[in-house]
C-alpha positions as CSV (number, residue, x, y, z in Angstrom):
1,M,0.0,0.0,0.0
2,S,1.4,3.4,-0.9
3,A,1.6,6.3,1.6
4,L,-1.3,8.1,-0.1
5,N,-3.5,5.0,0.2
6,D,-2.5,4.8,3.9
7,Y,-3.5,8.4,4.5
8,Y,-6.9,8.0,2.9
9,A,-7.5,4.7,4.8
10,A,-6.5,6.5,8.0
11,L,-8.8,9.4,7.1
12,E,-11.7,7.0,6.6
13,R,-11.0,5.3,10.0
14,L,-11.0,8.6,11.7
15,K,-14.3,9.6,10.0
16,V,-16.1,6.6,11.3
17,N,-14.4,6.9,14.7
18,K,-12.6,3.5,14.5
19,P,-8.9,4.4,14.6
20,I,-6.4,1.6,15.0
21,I,-3.5,3.7,16.4
22,L,-5.0,6.8,17.9
23,P,-7.7,6.9,20.6
24,K,-11.3,7.1,19.6
25,G,-12.7,10.6,19.3
26,S,-9.4,12.0,17.9
27,A,-9.6,15.2,16.0
28,I,-9.5,15.1,12.2
29,N,-6.6,17.1,11.0
30,N,-3.4,16.6,9.0
31,D,-1.3,15.5,11.9
32,M,-3.8,13.0,13.2
33,V,-4.3,11.5,9.8
34,A,-0.6,11.1,9.4
35,M,-0.2,9.5,12.8
36,E,-3.1,7.2,12.2
37,A,-1.5,6.1,8.9
38,G,1.7,5.3,10.9
39,R,3.7,8.3,9.7
40,K,5.2,11.2,11.6
41,R,3.4,14.5,12.4
42,G,3.8,17.0,9.6
43,S,4.4,14.4,6.9
44,I,1.3,15.6,5.0
45,K,2.6,18.5,3.0
46,K,0.5,21.0,0.9
47,S,2.9,20.7,-1.9
48,R,2.5,17.0,-2.3
49,H,-0.9,16.2,-0.9
50,A,-3.2,19.1,-1.8
51,A,-6.2,16.8,-2.6
52,L,-5.7,14.9,0.6
53,I,-5.6,18.1,2.7
54,E,-8.8,19.3,1.1
55,A,-10.5,15.9,1.9
56,I,-9.2,16.2,5.5
57,E,-10.6,19.7,5.8
58,L,-14.0,18.6,4.4
59,A,-14.1,15.6,6.8
60,A,-13.3,17.9,9.7
61,Q,-16.1,20.3,8.8
62,A,-18.5,17.4,8.3
63,A,-17.5,16.1,11.8
64,G,-18.4,19.6,13.2
65,Q,-14.8,20.6,13.9
66,N,-13.8,24.2,13.1
67,V,-11.0,24.4,10.7
68,L,-9.9,28.0,10.9
69,S,-6.8,29.6,9.4
70,P,-4.4,31.2,11.9
71,A,-5.6,34.7,10.9
72,Q,-9.2,33.6,11.5
73,R,-8.2,32.2,14.9
74,I,-6.5,35.5,15.8
75,E,-9.6,37.5,14.8
76,Q,-11.8,35.2,16.8
77,A,-9.6,35.5,19.8
78,K,-9.5,39.3,19.5
79,T,-13.3,39.3,19.3
80,K,-13.6,37.2,22.4
81,T,-11.1,39.4,24.2
82,K,-13.1,42.5,23.4
83,A,-16.3,40.9,24.6
84,V,-14.7,39.8,27.9
85,K,-13.2,43.2,28.5
86,S,-16.6,44.8,27.8
87,D,-18.2,42.4,30.3
88,Y,-15.5,43.1,32.8
89,E,-15.9,46.9,32.5
90,Q,-19.7,46.5,33.0
91,L,-19.2,44.3,36.1
92,K,-16.7,46.8,37.5
93,E,-19.1,49.7,37.0
94,D,-21.9,47.7,38.6
95,Y,-19.6,46.8,41.5
96,E,-18.7,50.5,42.1
97,K,-22.4,51.5,42.1
98,L,-23.2,48.8,44.7
99,L,-20.2,49.7,46.8
100,E,-21.4,53.3,46.8
101,K,-24.9,52.2,47.8
102,C,-23.5,50.0,50.6
103,N,-21.3,52.8,52.0
104,S,-24.3,55.2,51.8
105,L,-26.5,52.8,53.8
106,L,-23.7,52.2,56.4
107,L,-23.4,56.0,56.9
108,E,-27.2,56.4,57.1
109,N,-27.3,53.5,59.6
110,F,-24.5,55.0,61.7
111,E,-26.2,58.5,61.7
112,F,-29.5,56.9,62.7
113,K,-28.0,55.1,65.6
114,K,-26.1,58.2,66.7
115,T,-29.3,60.3,66.8
116,H,-31.6,57.7,68.3
117,Q,-29.1,56.3,70.9
118,I,-29.9,52.6,70.1
């Protein structure tokens, strides 16, 4: 069996979640297909295996895995970071308001006790 046939056979095994070498539920990507085929990580190259890489990406999408480019991952991370910072600022603002209210009530309580000698 040629290396290309090994890769496609490994891809099929990963698609049906019946790998021989890797644990079940392994992600479908170039490195996992190569390892399932008994090869080293990174042995699937774009220059030699363009059709295989396309088949791997399609299988990953069909399996519900997100196959994003590094630029897309960076943009996604930036968006998440902005959302988290926005949530943090809102929580900080709410905290400050509640702290002011608490301090105001403490002062009011102190003055009430002072005037009524309780």
